[in-house]
Phi, psi and omega in degrees: 000324173303313186296322173303319181290319185286323180281320183234357175088016180293126175242143184194172177214162170212164181226145178234125180227152185283158181234015180215149181286336182294334189254124181254108184199132177288147179292145187250128179251150172221123180240138183293338178204153178297329183289333177286323176296323174294321178298327180303318188295332180281324188260347174276127183306309177281169181293128183272121168237112182311314179292322178292323181289318178303320179295323178292319178295318182295317181299319179293324177287319181297323182290349183094006188279156169222157178299317187285332174293336178279334182282315189266011179280000000 
């Protein structure tokens, strides 16, 4: 991600969240810039809270849900 940002100007982020109750770890975020995280608060209709969004993603994974299972039902 750092290479893409420095070479072609790509900005992005990712989150790593657990999908099992057996593994204890808080969601981990990586933003290519602090400005991008601030920008998310502007474009998301509801207030963007990185920790809250991470918790919701984690709950989705721990519940055994996947994006594809919801699309193909």
